[in-house]
N, C-alpha and C positions, 0 to 999 in steps of 0.2 A: 621666638618660640611659637609652637602651635597655640592657637587660641583655645583657652580652657572650654569656652562655650561650644567649640566644634569637636569636642571629644566626648567619650561616654560619661564624663563627669556630670552631665546634665545641667541643671540650672543652679544658680547661686541661692542658697537658703541659709542665711546667717543665723536664723533662729532654730534650725534643725541640728542641734548638737549631736543627736543620736546618729545621724547620717555620717557626720565627720568622724565621730568616735569609732563607729563600725568600720569605716574605711581605714582608719589608723590601725586598729587592731588586726585588720587583714594584713597590713604591711608587716606588723610584728610577727604574727603567727606564721607567715610565709617567708620570713627572713628576706624581705625584698631588698635589703641593703647589702646582700652578699652576692658575690660573683656577678653573673648576668641575670639574676632573677627578675630585676625590674624591667627586663625586656619582655617578660611574659605578660600576656594581656591583663591578667587579674591584678598583678602588682602595678602595672602601668596605669590602669584606669582608676584604681583606688588611690594611687598617689596623686593623680590629676584632681580627684575630688578634694583631698586634703590640701593640695597646693592652691586650688581655686579659692577655697574658703580662708586659707591663711593669708592670701593676698587681698581678697575682696571684702573681708569682714573685719570689724573691730576686734582687737586681741581679746577683749573681755567677753566676746561672743563665742570664743573657742574654748573647748575643754582645756584646762590648765596643763594637764599632762601632755596633750597634743602640742600645745604652743611651745612647751619646753623641750620636747624631744623630736619634733618634726624635722629638725635640721640634720639628724643622723641619716636621713634618706636622700638629701639633696644631691650628694655626690654620685650616688648610684642610679638615680632615676631621672628621666627627662622631665623638665619643668614645663608648665604651660603658662600662657599669659592671661591674666585677669586684671582689668583696670583696678588700680590700687584704691583701697578704702580711703575716703576723704573724711578725716575727723574735723567736725565743724569748729572745734575749739583750738585747733592748731593752725599755724601759718603754713604757706607753701614753702617747700625747700627751695633755696636759691640755686642758681646755675652753678654747676660744679665743673672745674677744669680737671678732667680725669688724668691728664698727662702730668699735672703738677703734683707728683707724689710726695715731694718734700713738704708742701703745704698740708697735704692730707695727713702725712705722718705727724706733723706738728700738732694739728688739731686732735688727732687720736691720742697722742701722748698727754695732752692737756686733759682730755676727758678721762683717761685712765689714771690720772694722778690723784693723790689723796685730796688735793684741793677741790676737785670736782666730785669725787666719789663721796666725800663726807657731807656734801650738801645736795646730793642727788642731782647734780648738774644744773642747779637752779640759778646760779649767778649768771649775769648777762654774758660774761666771757665763756663760761662753761656751756651755756645753752647754745650760743652761736657755734662753738666748736662741735657740740653734739649734733647740730643740724648738718654741718659739713660732713661729719662721719656717716650719718644716715644716708645722705645723698650719694656719697662715694660708694658705700656698700650696695645700695640698691640700683644705682644708675651706671656705674663704671664697669668696664670689661674686667674679667678675672685678673688678667695680667697687670692691670693698672691699680689694683687694690693692694696696698702694703700688706705683707704677710701677717704682721701683728694684728692689724685691723680685722683681716679675714678670720683669724683664729679667735679673736677676743670680742667680736661685735656682740654676740648673743649674751655674753656675760654682762656687757655694759647695759643691754636692754633690761636686765633684771634690776639695775640700780637707777639709771637715769630716767627722770621724769621729763615731761614735755616732749620736744622733738619737732617734727614737721611732716607735712604731707608730700609724698612724691607726686609731682604734677601728672595729670593724665596727658597722654600724647595728643598733640593737635593733629587734626585731619586724619585720624586713624579710624577705620571702620573694620568690623569683623566680617571676613569673607570666608565662609566654610568651604568654598570651592578652590581657595588658594592652595598651591602645592604643599605648603607646610602643614595644612590641615587634612590632607587626604589620607585615607586608610585608618582613621582613628575612631570610626564609629561602625559598630556591627550593622550589617544590612543584609538580611536573608532573602530579599526580593520575593517575599511571599512563598518561601520554601523552594525557590528555584535552586537546583543543585549545579553550581558552576565549578569547573576545575579550579582548584586553589592557585594554580600557576597560570591561569588565563592572563594573557597580556605580557607575561614574562618571556624573554628570549634567551636561550642558551647561545644562539648565534648572534653576534653583534655586528658582523660585517660579512659580506659575500661579494665576489666579483667573478666575471667570466673572462676567459682568455682563449685564444687559439694557440694550442701547443702541439708541436710535432715531437716525435720520439727523440728524447734527449734527457740529460740529467740537469735539472734546473736547481737553483739555490734560493731557499727562503732565508731572509736575514732579519734579525731583531737586534736592536741596539739599546744600550744604556742612553739615557737622555738627561738633560739638565746641565746647569753650569754652577760653579766652575767644574772643570773636568774631573778632579779628584773626588767630587761629590756625586758623580753621575750614578744613577741606578736604573734598573729595569722597571718599567711602569708596573709590571706584575711579574712574579717569579716563574709562572707557567702560563700556557695558553692551549686550549683545545683547538684542534686543526683537522680539517679533512678536505680532500680533493675528490670531486665527483664528476663523472661524465655527464654532459648536457646534450640535449637535442640540437641546440645551436647556442650562439653567444648572446642572444637577446635577453633583456631584463625579464621577460615572461618566463623563459626557460630557467633562468636563475631562481626566480621566485618559486617555480614548480619544484625545484630540487631542495629548497630551503628546509622543508619539513623533514625530509630524509636526514639532512645534516643535524637538525634539532634532535631527532630520535637517536642518532648515532652518538651524539654528545652526552646523552643520558646513560649510556652503557658504561661498562668497565673498559677503560682505555689504557693501552700500553704507553709507557713514557719513552720518548725519544730524546736523547741528550746529544749535544754536538760531538761528532766524531764516532758515535755509536748508534747505528740504525739509520733507517731512511723512511721517507714518507711514501707510501704506496697508494695508488688510486683506489678509492672505495673504503679505505681503512682509517677510521678516526683515531687520532693519537693525541697525547698531551706533550707539548714541547716544553722541556725543562731548560731554562736559560742558564748559561754558564756565567756566574757572577765574577769569575776571575778575568774575563775578557770583555771588551767594549761591544763586540759584535758576535752574536751566536748564529751559526750557520747550520742549515739543515737541508740535505739533498732531497729533491723530489724526483722520483723516477717515472717518466712517461714512456710507455712502451707501445702505445697505439692500441687499436687502429683509429680510435676517435680523435678528433682534432679540437672539439669544443669541450672545455672543462670549466667547472666552477670551483673556486677555493672559498671555503667558509671558515671563519675564525671566531674565537670567543671574545677577542678584543680587537679594536681597530688597529690595523698595522701602523697607522700614522703615529700612534702613541709610542712606537718603538723605532722611530726613525730619527737619527741625528744628522748624519751626513752620507747615508747610504740608503738606496731604495730597497723595498722589501722583497721584490722578486727579480732575479737576474738570470741571464743565460750568457755564459762566456763573457761576463763583465758588462753586458748591455742591460739596461733597465727595461722591464716589460710593463706596459700600462694596460689596465683592464679595458674591456670593450663595453661592459655594463657593470653597475655596482649597486649594492643594497647596503644601507646603514640603518640599523635599528635605532629609533629615537626615544625608546622608553627609559633610557638612563640607567638600565640595570647594570650595564657594563661600562658606563661612562667614566673616564678618568680625565675629563676635560681640565685643562690647566687654568682653573679659575684663580684669579689673582687675589691674594689677601688684600683686604682694604687698607692701603697705605695712604694716609693723609699726606699732603705736601710737607707739613712740618715734621713728619716722621722720617723724612729722608735726611741723609747727612747734610749739614750746612755747607753750601758751596764755599763760603769763606774759610772753612776749616779743612779744605782739601788743597791739593797742589794747583787748584785753579787760580789761586792768588787773589787779587783784588778786582773789583768791578771797574772796568775802563770802557765805558760805552763809546768813547770817541776813538778807541784803538781798534779800528776795523781790521788792521793787519793781523793783530793777535788772534782775533776770532776766525778770520779766514785761514790762517796758518793751521790752527787747531782743527778746523773742519776738513782741510785737505789731508791732514794726518789720518783722520777717520776714514776718508775715501781710499787713500793710498794703502792703508793697512787692513782694509776690509773689516773694519771693526763691527760691522753689523752681521757678520757671518760667524756661525758656530759660537764658541765661547771666547772669541777674540777680545770682547770688551771687558773680560776679566783680567786681561793683561794690563800692567800698570800704564803703559803708554796710551792705549785706547781709553782706559778709564779716565785718566787725568785730562786728556784732550777733550773728551766728551763733557766732563765737568765744566771746562772753560766755556764751551759752546752753550751748554745748558744754562750756566750762570748768566751769560749775556742775553740769551733768548728770553729768560724770565725777567731779568732786572733792567733791561733797556727798552726803549721805544723801538718798535719794529723798523722804523725808518733809519735807525742807527746801525742796523745789521746789514751786512752784504746780502742783497736780494737772493742770491743763489743759496746762501746758508738758510735764510728764512724759509725758503720754499722746500728745501730738501732735508732739513734738520730732523724731521719726524721719522725718516727712514731708520734712525738709530735708536729711537726711544724704546722699542721693544727689546733690543739686545743689550742695552747699556743701563747701568744704574743711574737714576737721576739724583740731583742734589737740590736742596732748597735755597732759593734766593727770594727775598721779599719782592713781590710782583711790582712791576713798574706802574706808577700811578700817573695816568694821563690827566693833566689838569682840566682838559675840556670835556672829559667824560664823567658821568655819574658813577656812584658805587653800584655794583651788582647787588640786587636784593637777595634775601635769604632764599635758599633752594631746598625743597623737600626731595632729597635724593631718592627716597623710596617710592615716590609717586611717579613711576616711570610712564604711566599713561599720560600724565600732564606733560612730562618732558617730551614724549613722542609727539604729542599734539603740537607743541611749540616748534619742534624740529620740522615736522611736516609742513607747517605754515611757512617757515623760513626757506625751506627748500622748494616751495611752490613757485610757479611763474609769477604769481601776484607779488611776492616779495623780491624775487630775483630781478624782475624787470625794473624795479625802482630802487635797487641797491639796499633794500630793507629799510627804507627811510620813512615809510608811513608809521604812524604811532603804533598800530597793531603789530607790524613786522618788527619794529625796533624793540618793542616789549618782548616779543617772542625771541628775538636774537639775543637779548640780554639773559633770558632764561637758559638758552642753549649754551652760552658762554659759561655761565655759572655751573651748569651741570657738567660740562666738559672739564672744567678746571678744578671743581671742588668735590665731585662725587667719586665714590669707589668705582673701579673698573666694572664690577658686576652690576652696578646700578645705572650704567650709561647704556642706553639703547644701542644696539649694534650699528644701526643705520647712522646714528649721530657720531659714534666713534669713527666710523669709516669715512663719513662725508664732511666732518667738521672743517678740515683744512681747506677743502674746496669752497666752503661757504665764506671762509675768511678772505678769499680772493675777490668775493663779490660784495659782501655786506659792509657798508660803512657804519660808523657809530660804534655802539657796543657799550661796555661798562668796565670799570676797574674791579678786579678781584680784591676784596678788602684785605688789608694786612692783619695778621692774627693779633689779638689783644694779649697782653701779658706774656709775649714770647720774647725770649732773649737767646742770643747765640752763645752756646757753651761748648767750646772745642774739646773740653774734657768729658763731655757726655759720651756714653757708650756708642751711640750711633756715629760719632765722629772719630773714633779711635782707629789708628792704623791707616789713615788716608793721607798722611803727610810724611815724606821722606825725612828721616832724622839720622844723620851719620855720626852724631856725638863727637864732633871734632875729629873725625877720622877713625874712631874706634871700630875695629872689625869684629862684629858679633856674628855668631853662627845664625844663619837665616832661620833655623828651626828653634832658636832659643825660646823657651816658654811653651813650646808644643810638647805634647806627651803622647807617645804611642800607647803607653799604659794609662788606662783610665781608672783602674781599681786594683787594689792588692789587699790581701788579708793573710794572716798567719793562723796556722792550725797545728795541734798536736795530733799526729797520725801514726798509727801502728800498722805493721804489714797487713794489708788486706786489699780488696778491690772496692773502691769507692765509686760513686756515680755522680757525675755532674749533669744537671738538668737545666734545660732552657725551654721556655714555653711561649706559645703564642699568647698575646694579650689583647685586651679591648673587648668591647661589647657592641652588638649582640654576638653570640658564639660563632655563627657562620661567617662573620666579618673579621674574626681574629687573624692577626698576622704576627710574625716575628718582628721585633723592633729593628733588627738588621738581619740580612741573610747569612752572615758569617761573623766569626769573632776569633781574633788571635788569643792564644791561651798558652800559659806555661806554668809548670810546677817546679819550684826550686828549693833545695835544701837551705835551711837557715841555721844560724848559730843558736838562736833561741826564738821564742815567739813574741819578743818585744817589738814595739813599733820601730825602735832604732834598728833592729836587725832587718825588719821588713824594708825600711828605707835604704839600708845599705845594699840590699839585693835588687832594688828597683832598677838601677842603671843597667845591670846585667839583663834584666827582662826587656828593657827598652832596646838594647843592642840586638838581642835575639829576635825581637819583633821586626827589626829592619832587614833580616835575612830572608832567604828563600824557605818558605815554610811548607811542610807537607799538609795536605788536607785530610781531616778525619771526618767521616760521615757516620751517622748512627748505624750500628751493626757491622761496621767495617773499620778495624783499627782501634787502637787505644791510646791513652795519654801516658807517656813515660816521663819520669822525673828528669828534668834538665833539657828536654827537647820541646822547643816551641812548635806549636801546630796551629792550623786554622780550622776551627770547628765549622762545618757546613750543616746548617739546620735543615731538617726534613720537613718541607712545606706540606706534606700529605698527612702529618700527625700534629697533635696539639703540643706534645712534649717530646723533645729530642734528648736522648740520653747518651752519655759518653763515659766509658769506663776509665778510671784512673788507677793505675797499678802502683801500689806502694810496697816495695820489697825490703826496705830498711837499709842500713841499721839506724839511720837518723830518725828522730821523732818530731823535729820541728821543721815545718814546711811553709813556704809562701806560695800562694796562688795569685798570679797576675793575669788580668784580662784587658782586652781592648775596649770593652763596654762594661757598664755597671750591671752586675747580675740582676739587680732589682728591676731592670727594664724587661727582663725575660721571666718574671714570676707572675703567675696567675693564681694558682691554688696549690703550688708545690714549691718547696725550698730548693735552692740551687745545688747544695751539696748534701748527699745522704749516704749512710752506711746501713745496710740491712733495714731500710725503711725509716731510720731515725735521722732527723735533721741535725746537721753539725753547724755550730755557730763559730765565727772567728774569735780569736783572742785579741788581735789588734787589726786595725784596718787603715788603709789609705784610700782617699778618693780625690782625684785630680779635679780642681775647680776651674780650669781654664776654659771649659765649655767646648773643647775640641771634639769630645765624644758625647756631648749631652744630647739626650733624646727626651728631655723632660716633657711631661704630658701637659703642655700649656693649653688651656682651654680656649676653644674658638670663642670669639666675642659674641655671645648670644644675648641680644637685648630682650627685655621682658615681652615685648610685643611680637617677637619672633617665635614664641611658644604657641602650641595649639590653644585655641580659645576653650576654656573649661566647658562652656555651655554647648560646644560642638562635639563633646565627647560623650 
């Protein structure tokens, strides 16, 4: 989180209760926990003040009303990081295994029981459990905190005495120039009047080309894997072609300002199959979500031959297996290029932090058992990867590629490098980016020491060690000097234990070259308290099971319908509404670009009648559906359609015509309506919200877009003192 000390919160003043109370009352008066209000500067800064003192002061130093009601604002407002208050009469909380939710749940159940509540959690067993609950609540990621604990923690605080202090992080320093802390302090530069958009760029990418009179094609594609889950990186993109003096980078830069100005105007929308891109006219490209590749014609009529193309997003974000600019099937490459680095339009594919033990267990897949002496098995699997081009496109989501990669990955992790075919050891890494890895306890070389603890966030130290290992000093003696060997062990630990985003790019790119040179090294420690459980969610669906030849439908258990509800509807025109969600308001998006939808007559509004009609809805959703867009077309009873949401507005509205004579109806949708609600209900008649009489929600996760919170550690917040 941003550091509290780097925000407008100012300094920590635990004795200044008036300051804290004044800021809390601002939150109340300005309804800062509603909608996107907490993205306004006033709400944001006053919440930082309360948050800073809530974390950094003793609870007795806060106004009781603030201490009890502060948590109402945590979900709506961005938190900041303040070193936690250390109560001298309490012990330090012990280390918590956040992934062991069963243990956490057990401790929570004990603390919430009458046994502990009746004695204020003072018995040794209750106090130990209470300390585990505190550590889990304050140190674990949101998704690792059991729901009952998250909901009930603050009630327990009212009852349980004692507890423990959350440890202060080691080697942590407040740096108000760090990216997480930028833009959180007002700075008027002695009254200098700067443009509020200074430094922002409407243009994210520009490139120059030599183009002769012809019709060219601009292409944008859905990306990602597996194929059924592919989406466009953005639903639209601003685009313009301008004449240049020549194709140099200087000429491109000279035209960039013109492109920026054009992007600020009212732009016509071009959709595939309707309209074309003309030189000098900025447009908005609307991508067609029903196809993998959206194509747009560019008409070049001359007489110029040097042109610049400027776009709102980088074309590489929209490339899967086709180039962005083609003529008669041939790819055209730019002669000069500009890419804005301010991050305003970046959609870099930053990898979620997946720890090795978060991967499926190799032993729970079709990889079978670890056989380090069976080089034929490993080589056969590796050659399958090569022959089937498993590192291309989404090929590694095919069962054959997936399972053979698991076999190679299992043996790469669990065996000594000398036991692997050398060709496999050297070339295995070409498949790591395309294929899902599995977890195998790392091989423990008896002649090597254990790797030491690594501070993954200290990338400066990691970079320093990498630079030393990559230097001639270490390379010339195979990293055998004490300094080089120590640095090499840090590099190994960083590469094998840190999240992708915490590994310096040079290290990620050069690690395997270093392995060819450096001797020695260290063993990655085996995780403590880790057991393989093939029934765990991460391991499900990875082993073939034919149930003694039973032939089951391959789609058994999947549901095209995610939600259904029954209503009593009289003849009228109703309105179905879907909204963009999220905060701040300018960043709001639709949870999905489209949604399958059908209204069916029911025998009555009971749940049984709803369930009886669900199969009909499922079958209709599998057919060819007409698309309905806001303002064009309506929803008729019995006809399944695809609703296309209008990305240019916050709320997309679709009329539903009920003509009778039935009064009981079921509405079935591909996604849950709650995913598309911001401040308006999904079904209305003349402005009044209509609630269902019975409801079905599929729980198989096929259509889930739950708003799982990113894991924000306390020290990732802005420093209160820097606000």
